[in-house]
C-alpha positions in Angstrom: 58.8 71.0 87.1 58.1 67.7 88.3 60.2 65.4 90.5 60.9 62.8 87.8 62.0 65.7 85.2 64.1 67.3 88.2 65.7 63.9 88.9 66.5 63.4 85.1 68.0 66.9 84.9 70.3 66.3 87.9 71.5 62.9 86.5 72.3 64.7 83.1 74.1 67.5 85.0 76.2 65.3 87.0 77.0 63.1 84.1 77.9 66.0 81.9 80.3 67.1 84.6 81.8 63.7 84.9 82.4 63.4 81.2 84.2 67.2 81.4 86.2 65.9 84.1 87.2 62.7 82.5 88.3 64.6 79.3 90.5 66.9 81.5 92.0 63.8 83.1 92.8 62.6 79.6 94.0 65.8 78.1 96.0 67.3 81.1 98.6 65.7 83.6 96.3 67.3 86.5 95.9 65.3 89.5 92.1 64.8 89.4 89.8 62.1 90.5 86.0 62.1 90.9 83.7 59.8 92.6 79.7 59.7 92.1 77.4 58.0 94.5 73.7 58.7 95.7 73.4 62.1 93.8 76.6 63.7 95.0 79.5 64.0 92.7 82.9 64.6 94.5 85.9 66.0 92.2 89.3 65.7 93.8 91.5 68.4 92.5 94.9 67.1 94.4 96.5 70.1 96.3 93.5 72.3 95.3 91.0 70.5 97.6 87.7 69.3 96.4 84.5 70.4 94.5 81.3 68.7 95.6 78.0 68.6 93.8 74.8 67.2 95.0 71.1 67.3 94.4 68.5 68.9 96.9 65.3 67.5 95.8 63.3 69.2 98.4 64.1 72.5 96.9 64.6 71.2 93.5 68.2 72.6 93.3 71.9 71.8 92.6 74.3 72.7 95.3 78.0 73.3 94.7 80.4 73.3 97.8 83.9 74.9 96.9 86.6 76.6 99.1 85.1 80.1 98.5 81.6 79.0 99.7 78.5 77.0 98.9 76.4 77.9 95.8 72.7 76.8 95.4 71.6 76.9 91.7 68.2 76.7 90.4 67.1 75.5 87.0 65.9 78.6 85.0 64.1 78.6 81.8 65.6 80.7 79.0 65.0 81.3 75.2 68.0 79.0 74.7 66.2 76.3 76.8 67.4 76.6 80.2 70.4 76.5 82.4 71.4 75.9 86.0 72.1 79.6 87.7 72.8 80.6 91.1 70.1 81.8 93.2 72.0 85.0 94.7 73.4 86.5 91.5 72.2 84.5 88.3 76.0 83.2 87.7 75.7 80.2 85.4 76.7 76.7 86.3 79.2 76.9 83.4 80.9 80.3 84.7 80.7 79.2 88.5 82.2 75.8 87.9 85.1 77.3 85.7 85.6 80.2 88.2 85.8 77.9 91.5 88.0 75.4 89.6 90.4 78.2 88.6 90.3 79.5 92.1 91.4 76.0 93.5 94.0 74.9 91.1 95.0 77.9 89.2 94.0 76.3 85.9 91.2 77.6 83.7 89.3 74.2 82.7 87.3 76.0 80.1 84.4 73.6 80.7 81.1 74.4 78.6 78.3 71.9 79.7 75.4 71.6 77.6 72.4 70.5 79.6 68.8 70.3 78.4 65.4 69.8 80.6 63.4 66.9 79.2 
């Protein structure tokens, strides 16, 4: 993947997460907020702390910081098109995001992101 493709994929991913968080804000009474700047998306979970997602262009990864630790995700091409997966155990971004969100808030957001590489 070239740099342009990677940057577009990151932008699409962060936008999809923002949209999903915005939907959660509209559908629930959770104390959620988010801020996006310079390839960093910070999601404030009220008393649950924060989730921070950011681009790591030199290694073409997406990083997610949560209370349980830091996660490095690579884009992996699959038969279905591709997905972000952790570089340690292959956990998908959807599964990881839902898991750490629930760990920090007690609520399962059941977010299903649909992201495609261009």
